[in-house]
Every structure is written in C-alpha cells, then in structure tokens.
C-alpha positions in Angstrom: -11.2 13.9 -18.9 -11.7 11.6 -15.9 -13.3 8.3 -16.6 -16.8 7.6 -15.2 -15.9 4.0 -14.7 -14.2 4.8 -11.4 -11.3 3.2 -9.5 -13.2 0.2 -8.3 -14.1 -1.0 -11.8 -10.4 -0.6 -12.8 -9.3 -3.2 -10.2 -11.1 -6.0 -12.0 -9.1 -7.5 -14.8 -10.9 -7.9 -18.1 -10.1 -11.2 -19.8 -10.9 -12.5 -23.3 -12.0 -16.1 -24.2 -8.5 -17.4 -23.7 -8.0 -15.6 -20.4 -5.7 -13.0 -21.9 -5.9 -9.7 -20.0 -6.6 -6.3 -21.5 -3.4 -4.7 -20.4 -1.3 -3.4 -23.3 -2.4 -0.9 -25.9 -0.5 0.5 -29.0 -1.8 3.9 -29.9 -1.1 5.0 -33.5 -0.9 8.8 -33.9 -0.6 8.9 -37.7 -0.7 6.6 -40.7 2.0 8.7 -42.5 5.6 7.5 -42.7 8.9 8.9 -44.1 10.2 5.4 -45.1 8.9 2.8 -47.5 10.1 -0.5 -46.0 9.6 -3.5 -48.3 7.8 -5.5 -45.6 5.4 -2.7 -44.7 5.0 -0.1 -47.4 6.5 -1.5 -50.6 4.3 0.2 -53.2 4.5 3.7 -54.7 1.0 4.9 -54.0 -1.2 4.7 -50.9 -4.7 5.4 -49.8 -4.1 7.6 -46.8 -6.6 8.1 -44.1 -8.6 11.3 -44.4 -7.1 14.1 -42.3 -10.6 14.8 -40.8 -10.7 11.2 -39.5 -7.4 11.4 -37.5 -8.0 11.8 -33.7 -6.8 14.9 -32.0 -4.5 14.7 -29.0 -7.4 15.5 -26.7 -9.4 12.6 -28.2 -6.4 10.2 -28.0 -5.8 11.2 -24.4 -9.5 10.7 -23.5 -9.5 7.3 -25.1 -6.3 6.4 -23.3 -7.9 7.3 -20.0 -10.9 5.1 -20.8 -8.6 2.2 -21.7 -6.6 2.7 -18.5 -9.9 2.7 -16.5 -10.7 -0.9 -17.7 -7.2 -2.3 -17.2 -4.6 -1.1 -19.7 -1.3 -0.4 -17.9 1.1 -0.3 -20.9 0.9 2.2 -23.7 3.1 2.3 -26.7 2.9 5.3 -29.1 3.3 4.2 -32.8 2.5 5.3 -36.3 3.2 5.2 -39.3 6.1 7.2 -38.0 4.9 8.8 -34.8 7.5 11.6 -34.9 5.8 13.0 -38.0 2.9 14.0 -35.8 3.5 17.7 -34.9 3.8 18.4 -31.2 4.0 14.8 -30.1 5.6 15.6 -26.7 2.3 17.3 -25.7 0.5 14.0 -26.1 3.3 12.1 -24.3 3.0 14.6 -21.4 -0.8 14.0 -21.2 -0.3 10.2 -21.2 2.5 10.4 -18.6 0.3 12.2 -16.2 -2.1 9.2 -16.0 -1.1 7.3 -12.8 -2.6 4.0 -14.1 -0.2 3.9 -17.0 2.9 2.2 -15.6 4.8 1.8 -18.9 4.9 4.5 -21.6 7.0 3.7 -24.7 7.4 4.7 -28.3 8.5 3.0 -31.5 10.2 5.1 -34.2 12.4 4.7 -37.2 14.7 7.2 -35.7 15.0 9.6 -38.7 13.5 12.6 -36.7 14.7 11.4 -33.3 17.8 13.6 -32.8 15.7 16.8 -32.4 12.9 15.2 -30.4 14.6 12.8 -28.0 15.2 15.3 -25.3 11.7 16.9 -25.4 10.1 13.4 -25.4 12.2 12.4 -22.4 11.3 15.6 -20.6 7.6 15.0 -21.4 7.7 11.7 -19.5 8.4 9.0 -22.2 10.0 6.1 -20.4 11.3 3.8 -23.1 12.3 3.9 -26.8 12.4 1.2 -29.5 14.1 2.1 -32.8 13.5 0.1 -36.0 16.9 -0.7 -37.4 16.9 -3.4 -40.1 20.4 -2.7 -41.5 23.6 -1.0 -40.7 24.4 -0.4 -44.4 23.1 3.0 -45.7 22.9 1.7 -49.3 20.6 -1.1 -48.2 18.3 1.3 -46.4 18.2 3.4 -49.6 17.2 0.4 -51.7 14.9 -1.4 -49.4 13.2 1.5 -47.5 13.8 4.3 -50.1 15.5 6.5 -47.5 18.9 8.1 -47.5 18.6 9.1 -43.9 20.6 6.3 -42.3 23.0 8.8 -40.7 20.0 10.6 -39.1 18.9 7.4 -37.5 22.3 6.9 -35.9 22.3 10.5 -34.8 18.9 10.0 -33.2 20.1 6.9 -31.3 23.0 9.0 -29.9 20.6 11.8 -29.0 18.3 9.4 -27.2 21.2 8.0 -25.1 22.3 11.6 -24.3 18.7 12.4 -23.2 18.9 9.7 -20.5 16.7 7.0 -22.0 17.3 3.5 -20.6 18.9 1.0 -23.0 17.2 1.2 -26.3 15.7 -1.8 -28.1 16.4 -2.2 -31.8 13.8 -4.0 -33.9 15.3 -5.7 -36.9 13.0 -7.5 -39.3 15.1 -10.2 -40.9 14.3 -10.9 -44.6 16.2 -13.5 -46.5 18.2 -12.0 -49.3 18.1 -8.5 -47.8 19.7 -8.3 -44.3 20.1 -11.9 -43.1 23.9 -11.6 -43.4 23.9 -8.8 -40.8 22.8 -10.8 -37.7 26.2 -10.7 -36.0 26.7 -7.0 -37.0 23.4 -6.0 -35.4 24.3 -7.9 -32.2 27.6 -6.1 -32.1 25.9 -2.7 -32.7 23.6 -3.3 -29.8 26.5 -4.2 -27.6 28.5 -1.1 -28.7 25.8 1.4 -27.7 24.4 -0.4 -24.7 21.1 -1.5 -26.4 19.5 -4.8 -27.2 18.6 -6.0 -30.7 15.4 -7.9 -31.2 15.3 -10.0 -34.4 11.8 -10.3 -35.8 10.7 -13.0 -38.2 9.2 -11.6 -41.4 5.4 -11.6 -41.1 2.7 -11.9 -43.7 0.7 -8.9 -42.6 -0.5 -5.6 -44.1 1.5 -4.4 -47.0 3.9 -7.4 -47.2 2.5 -8.2 -50.6 5.8 -9.9 -51.6 5.9 -12.2 -48.5 6.7 -15.9 -48.9 7.8 -18.5 -46.4 11.1 -18.8 -48.3 12.0 -15.2 -47.2 11.4 -16.0 -43.5 14.6 -16.4 -41.5 13.3 -18.5 -38.6 14.2 -18.3 -34.9 16.0 -21.7 -35.2 18.1 -20.4 -38.0 19.0 -17.2 -36.2 20.1 -19.1 -33.1 22.1 -21.6 -35.2 23.9 -18.7 -37.0 24.7 -16.9 -33.8 25.8 -20.0 -32.0 28.4 -20.6 -34.8 29.8 -17.1 -34.1 29.5 -16.8 -30.4 29.3 -20.3 -29.0 26.8 -21.4 -26.3 23.7 -19.1 -26.1 21.7 -19.2 -22.9 17.9 -18.5 -22.8 16.8 -16.0 -20.3 13.7 -16.8 -18.2 14.0 -15.1 -14.9 12.5 -11.6 -15.0 10.9 -12.1 -18.4 7.3 -11.0 -18.9 5.4 -14.1 -20.0 3.2 -11.9 -22.2 6.2 -10.3 -23.9 6.6 -11.2 -27.6 10.3 -11.5 -27.5 12.3 -14.5 -26.2 15.5 -13.2 -24.7 18.9 -14.8 -24.9 22.4 -14.1 -23.5 25.8 -14.7 -25.0 28.8 -15.8 -23.1 30.0 -12.3 -22.5 26.7 -11.2 -21.1 25.3 -9.5 -24.3 21.6 -10.0 -24.5 19.3 -10.1 -27.6 15.7 -11.1 -28.4 13.9 -13.0 -31.0 10.2 -12.5 -31.9 9.2 -15.6 -33.7 5.7 -14.5 -34.8 5.7 -16.6 -37.9 7.2 -20.0 -36.9 6.3 -20.0 -33.2 3.4 -17.6 -32.6 2.7 -16.3 -29.1 -1.1 -15.8 -29.7 -2.1 -17.7 -26.6 -0.4 -15.2 -24.3 -0.9 -12.0 -26.4 -2.4 -9.1 -24.4 -1.8 -6.5 -27.1 -4.5 -4.4 -28.8 -4.2 -1.4 -31.1 -5.9 1.9 -31.5 -5.5 3.2 -35.1 -5.0 6.9 -35.7 -8.6 7.2 -36.8 -10.0 5.5 -33.7 -10.5 1.9 -34.6 -9.9 -0.6 -31.8 -8.1 -3.7 -33.3 -7.9 -6.9 -31.2 -5.2 -8.6 -33.3 -2.6 -7.5 -35.8 -4.3 -9.9 -38.3 -7.8 -8.7 -37.6 -9.9 -8.0 -40.7 -11.7 -5.1 -39.0 -11.9 -3.2 -35.7 -14.4 -1.6 -33.4 -15.1 2.0 -34.3 -14.6 4.2 -31.2 -14.2 7.5 -33.1 -17.9 7.9 -33.9 -19.2 7.3 -30.4 -16.5 9.6 -29.1 -17.5 12.4 -31.4 -21.2 11.8 -31.1 -21.5 12.4 -27.4 -21.0 8.9 -25.8 -19.9 9.0 -22.2 -16.7 7.5 -21.0 -18.7 4.7 -19.4 -20.5 3.8 -22.6 -17.2 3.7 -24.6 -15.6 1.7 -21.8 -18.4 -0.9 -21.9 -17.9 -1.1 -25.7 -14.2 -1.8 -25.2 -14.8 -4.3 -22.4 -17.4 -6.2 -24.4 -15.2 -6.5 -27.5 -12.3 -7.8 -25.4 -14.5 -10.3 -23.6 -15.5 -11.8 -26.9 -12.0 -11.8 -28.3 -10.8 -15.2 -29.5 -8.3 -13.9 -32.1 -5.2 -16.1 -32.8 -4.2 -14.6 -36.1 -0.7 -15.8 -36.4 -1.6 -19.3 -35.3 -4.5 -19.5 -37.8 -2.2 -18.3 -40.6 0.5 -20.8 -39.7 -1.9 -23.6 -40.1 -2.8 -22.7 -43.7 -1.4 -25.3 -46.1 -0.6 -23.0 -49.0 0.3 -19.8 -47.2 1.1 -16.6 -49.1 0.8 -12.9 -48.6 -2.2 -12.0 -46.5 -3.6 -9.3 -48.8 -3.3 -8.5 -52.5 -2.5 -5.0 -53.6 -6.1 -4.5 -54.8 -7.4 -5.7 -51.4 -5.2 -3.2 -49.6 -6.4 -0.3 -51.8 -10.0 -1.1 -50.9 -9.3 -0.6 -47.1 -6.4 1.5 -45.8 -6.9 0.1 -42.3 -5.4 -3.2 -43.6 -2.0 -1.6 -44.1 0.7 -2.1 -41.5 1.6 1.6 -41.3 -2.0 2.3 -40.3 -2.1 -0.4 -37.6 1.0 0.6 -35.7 2.9 -2.6 -36.3 
C-alpha cells in the first residue's frame, strides 16, 4: 500500500532530541527460536506472543512502507529466528521492491539457511549476518541447546554459493564460554571470506545470569589479538559513523569488528529502532515499553496517521539505554526471571536483538 505521506515529506529527515536520524529499522517477524543461547533465552519455559498478535506479511510490508516514507532507508529482518517464519522470501520480495529501502539485510542463526539462502537471494535480500558464537559443536550443544552446528556451517556455504556478499559473523563473547576462541573465529572469517564481529556481552532481555565479570571488553579483545597477530590498525575511511561496530585490520589485510555496547556504548549516534513481531515500535534495545502500531493498523488508521505517530515518537526520543546502564554503580542483570514472565516483550528474542 502506497503511503499517503508522499515523496516530499520523505525528503525531510526526522531527528530525535540528540539529532539522531530515523533511518534504520529492525523488523522482527517472529519471537520463536530454534536455539536457547545462554545470553538470550537461557530458561526452559517462555511466555510466547499470542499467534493472533503476530503481524501478517501484508501488515509488516505496509508498516515498512510507512517507515520508509518518513526516512527509514535500512531494514534488517530479524526474529527470534526469522527463518522459522514460513514463506519468508515472500516478505523479503515485498520489501526489496520498495525503492526507498537502500539496504535490506537479515540476521539468522544459520540452522535453516542451507535450504533458504538461494530463495532469499533471489527474492532480493542484499546482505546476511550469521550468529556464530563458537566453532565447537559441543559448546553449542551445552550453551545453546542445539546439536545443529553442522547445519550452521552448511548454511554459510549455501549463502556463499547463492552469491551473497561477504557474510558478517556475530560472536557474543562470554567469559568462561567462548573467550578462548577469539583467534579461531578470526581465522574462520578469513577462511570463508567473511568478517567476524565480536560483541560484548550485554545485560538485556533474558540475560538473567549477566554480570560484569563475564564481559570480555573491547580492550581485552584487542590486547589478545595483538598478542597473536601483532599491530592492529583501526579502520576509519568508509566506515558508517552510525554503525555499531568499530572495524580493524590485521597486518595481512584481514578485517574484523568489535561492538563494545557494554564498556563503550554508542548511544549518541544510534539510529536504530525496532518493530516487534506483534507491532510494537521500540526506540531502544533497553526500552521498557514501545509504541503500539498494531492496534491503529488493524483499527483503520491511515498511513499518514500511523506515520505521524512514528514521527512524533522519534522526535521525543532521548533514549540512551546502554549509557544509563553503564553509569549504575551496582550493575546487574536488567530483568529478573519473574519480571520477564510478566511481559514477553522484554525478552531479547522478541526484540530482534
């Protein structure tokens, strides 16, 4: 459905209270996941979102069009695990047809990627990020409760064969779990022409066992890799100033990134927002609540009315969740298990990471 906001309105950038533009949106298509990573979904039971609340592809596409009409240019499809959503290439095709969207990407754990890589590429998906925390199958089994490590590797191969550009690999580093695999992950990225991005362990959503002692900092990661590889050069030229990852280059040209969300938050330049699978617009990963767009969408609101709701929420945005958390003197997990049970939208697998 074409937006009633029109092309002229789209030219004007929408800024929040810190002059951060509304330009990047993560669209969650499901809260379900086929892994149980300890930093995201460590418990045995979950309060899933009601099926009736999940937006259809038509509804997601309509909202994507409205977001595009008020400035969003980058869309990333997420979950839960997005490849669990039946017929996902159909939604990707719809989004790829929107000329305002200049970057269309997807984040997946890779388990179902082997069968879907080619259809997703044909549908118009431009980029892929695969979550890969360990190269050791037994660790994935114990930490994520999945024995599908081989399927992840097969999915990565299929994505390369389908013609995707170099894949990014997201690796959340947790002390005592995978912090001894930094070099191995760099070498894996090098071997398959991709780029690993180390992510500091964050105290969000279902990370109920989080503590600062488990965080492997940007500084420690760089020190460790310097011991192995020698001088590491920061990359500045061509880097998106709003991108969460700092990028670095080894002496042989190998590149990698670090997302230091915990020790060096990038809140002041963050242009990311999130649309949950049930239609809540979240202005920050740490946000306690979001703006409900599903009810207006289903109750007859026009594109212009929903667009105004999005614009107004963004203009009032002053979120700096990671910075605020970092200033707390006795920092622990963001939510208790009881608190998570009371509101499924607080879980990371619902927010799209």
